C-alpha positions in Angstrom: 4.8 194.0 100.6 4.1 197.3 98.8 7.4 198.8 100.0 9.3 195.7 98.7 7.6 196.1 95.3 8.4 199.8 95.2 12.1 199.3 96.2 12.4 196.4 93.8 11.2 198.5 91.0 13.6 201.3 91.8 16.5 198.7 91.7 15.2 197.4 88.4 15.2 200.8 86.8 18.8 201.3 87.8 19.7 198.0 86.1 18.3 198.9 82.7 21.6 198.0 80.9 21.7 194.7 82.7 18.2 194.0 81.6 19.2 194.7 78.0 22.1 192.3 78.3 19.8 189.6 79.7 17.3 190.3 77.0 19.9 189.9 74.2 21.1 186.7 75.9 17.7 185.2 75.9 17.0 186.4 72.4 20.2 184.9 70.9 19.7 181.7 72.8 16.1 181.2 71.6 17.2 182.1 68.0 20.0 179.6 67.8 17.9 176.9 69.5 15.1 177.5 67.0 17.4 177.3 64.1 19.0 174.1 65.4 15.6 172.3 65.9 14.3 173.7 62.6 17.3 172.3 60.8 16.6 168.8 62.3 12.9 168.6 62.1 12.1 170.2 58.7 14.2 167.7 56.6 12.4 164.8 58.5 8.9 166.3 57.9 9.7 166.6 54.1 10.0 162.9 53.9 6.6 162.2 55.6 4.1 160.8 53.1 1.5 163.3 51.9 -2.3 163.1 52.3 -2.6 161.4 49.0 -0.5 158.4 50.0 -1.9 155.2 51.5 -1.8 154.6 55.3 0.8 151.9 54.8 3.3 154.6 53.6 2.9 156.4 57.0 3.4 153.2 58.9 6.5 152.4 56.8 7.8 155.9 57.6 7.4 155.3 61.3 9.0 151.8 61.1 12.0 153.3 59.3 12.3 156.1 61.8 12.2 153.7 64.7 14.8 151.4 63.1 17.2 154.3 62.4 16.8 155.7 65.9 17.3 152.4 67.7 19.7 150.5 65.4 22.0 153.3 64.1 24.0 156.2 65.5 21.9 158.8 63.6 20.7 160.5 66.8 24.0 160.6 68.6 25.3 163.9 67.0 22.1 165.6 67.9 22.2 164.3 71.5 25.7 165.5 71.9 24.8 168.9 70.5 21.9 169.4 72.8 24.0 168.1 75.8 26.6 170.7 74.9 24.0 173.5 74.7 22.6 172.5 78.1 26.1 172.5 79.7 26.8 175.9 78.0 23.6 177.4 79.4 24.4 176.0 82.9 27.7 177.7 82.7 26.5 181.1 81.4 23.4 181.4 83.6 25.1 181.5 87.0 27.6 184.0 85.6 24.8 186.4 84.7 23.1 185.7 88.1 26.4 186.5 89.9 26.7 189.8 88.2 23.0 190.8 88.7 22.8 189.7 92.4 26.1 191.5 93.3 24.9 194.6 91.5 21.6 194.6 93.3 23.5 194.7 96.6 25.6 197.7 95.5 22.9 199.6 93.7 21.9 201.4 96.9 25.4 202.7 97.5 27.2 205.7 95.9 29.4 203.3 94.0 26.5 202.3 91.7 25.9 199.0 90.0 28.7 196.5 89.7 27.7 193.8 87.3 31.1 192.8 85.9 32.7 192.9 89.3 30.0 190.5 90.5 30.8 188.1 87.7 34.5 188.1 88.6 33.9 187.7 92.3 30.9 185.5 92.6 31.1 183.1 89.6 32.4 180.1 91.5 29.9 180.0 94.5 27.1 181.0 92.2 27.9 178.2 89.8 28.2 175.6 92.6 24.8 176.6 94.1 23.2 176.6 90.7 24.4 173.2 89.8 23.4 171.8 93.2 20.0 173.2 92.8 19.6 171.7 89.3 20.7 168.3 90.5 18.4 168.3 93.5 15.5 169.5 91.3 16.0 166.7 88.8 16.7 164.0 91.4 13.0 163.0 91.8 12.8 162.2 88.1 15.0 159.2 88.8 12.0 157.6 90.6 9.1 159.4 89.1 9.8 159.1 85.3 9.9 155.3 85.2 6.7 155.2 87.2 5.2 157.7 84.8 6.2 155.6 81.8 4.7 152.5 83.3 1.5 154.3 84.1 1.3 155.7 80.6 1.8 152.3 79.0 -0.6 150.6 81.3 -3.3 153.3 81.4 -6.6 152.6 79.7 -7.5 156.3 79.1 -5.9 159.7 79.2 -8.1 160.7 82.2 -6.9 157.7 84.3 -3.3 158.5 83.4 -3.7 162.1 84.4 -5.3 161.2 87.7 -2.5 158.8 88.5 0.3 161.1 87.6 -1.1 164.4 88.8 -0.2 164.0 92.6 3.4 163.1 91.7 3.7 166.0 89.2 2.3 168.5 91.7 4.7 167.2 94.4 7.7 167.5 92.0 6.6 171.1 91.0 6.3 172.1 94.7 9.7 170.6 95.4 11.2 172.6 92.5 9.6 175.8 93.7 10.9 175.3 97.3 14.4 174.6 96.0 14.3 177.7 93.8 13.3 180.0 96.6 15.8 178.6 99.1 18.7 178.5 96.7 17.8 182.0 95.4 18.1 183.2 99.0 21.5 181.5 99.3 22.7 183.0 96.1 21.6 186.5 97.2 23.2 186.0 100.6 26.4 184.9 98.9 26.4 187.9 96.5 25.8 190.3 99.4 28.7 189.0 101.4 26.6 187.8 104.3 27.1 184.1 103.3 24.9 181.5 101.6 23.8 179.8 104.8 22.9 183.2 106.4 20.7 183.8 103.4 19.1 180.3 103.8 18.4 180.9 107.4 16.9 184.3 106.6 14.6 182.7 104.0 13.5 180.0 106.4 12.7 182.5 109.2 10.7 184.7 106.9 9.4 182.2 104.5 5.8 183.2 104.4 6.2 186.8 103.4 9.1 185.7 101.1 6.9 183.1 99.4 3.9 185.4 99.3 5.8 188.2 97.5 7.3 185.7 95.1 3.9 184.2 94.3 2.4 187.6 93.7 5.1 188.5 91.2 4.9 185.1 89.5 1.2 185.6 89.0 1.8 189.0 87.5 4.3 187.6 85.1 1.9 184.8 84.2 -1.0 187.2 83.7 1.1 189.4 81.4 2.1 186.3 79.4 -1.6 185.3 79.0 -2.5 188.8 77.9 0.2 188.9 75.3 -0.7 185.4 74.0 -4.4 186.4 73.7 -3.4 189.6 71.9 -1.2 187.7 69.5 -4.2 185.4 68.6 -6.4 188.4 67.9 -3.8 190.6 66.1 -2.4 188.1 63.6 0.5 189.1 61.4 3.4 191.5 61.8 1.8 193.2 64.7 1.6 189.9 66.6 5.2 189.3 66.0 6.1 192.8 67.2 4.0 192.4 70.4 5.5 189.0 71.1 9.1 190.2 70.7 8.4 193.3 72.7 7.1 191.1 75.5 10.4 189.3 75.7 12.0 192.5 76.9 9.1 193.1 79.3 9.3 189.6 80.6 13.0 190.1 81.3 12.3 193.3 83.2 9.6 191.6 85.2 12.0 188.8 86.1 14.6 191.3 87.3 11.9 193.2 89.3 10.9 189.9 90.9 14.4 189.1 92.0 15.0 192.7 93.2 11.8 192.6 95.3 12.8 189.2 96.8 16.2 190.6 97.6 14.7 193.7 99.3 12.3 191.4 101.3 15.1 189.3 102.6 17.6 192.1 103.1 15.2 194.4 105.0 14.3 191.6 107.4 18.0 191.0 108.3 18.3 194.6 109.6 17.6 195.2 113.3 
């Protein structure tokens, strides 16, 4: 496992410009999403009754909001906007993945990294795999979300609701993790030229070390996130903003390192 981490870090360093591209992509996406939500929520909050108003004013505000949401088409433009943003992200993300995964395969050769070539060659299979993974990951929600709503409405306390919903939520999370690992192996296999099903078979044969390496990297990313969040609470002000924004770049680098280590884990085990 140590060798996979070392090789993955070497591949990550060679893709510094790709990390910058991914960082800018995440930064712009977060900025525009924040501005969109801010433009919707702030005008609504300005109409909320102040602390000096009677309780009936707050109830009237909620009744009016419920009426406008249920009986008018006020929310439809916002729903279409968010749906368009989700579709746009689901189109852009597999393109970036195709370039990164293809470039990881060629980083060990004399030809160097090939990000743009990977986007041109692998965008179609990568998009198909990404969309299939997303649909399969969301599929349990068709059965679980109505049950969760019924349990929430019928629950007598928060504790009872959590106890009833926790097993299903853990199962859904485990299902999503399993799909992510298997489809990531398929995407890496497709980008390397060996084929998606060859990558899937490789992941199934060596699932324990593959999962162990992935879990180790995920724990590292989570620990770094907790450390930065704790530091932001202690160092309030401009320094906290600076640390938080700098962590976005570090998080992107850690994500690429994780994928590079996973790629090396699967690739090295395919060699005789």
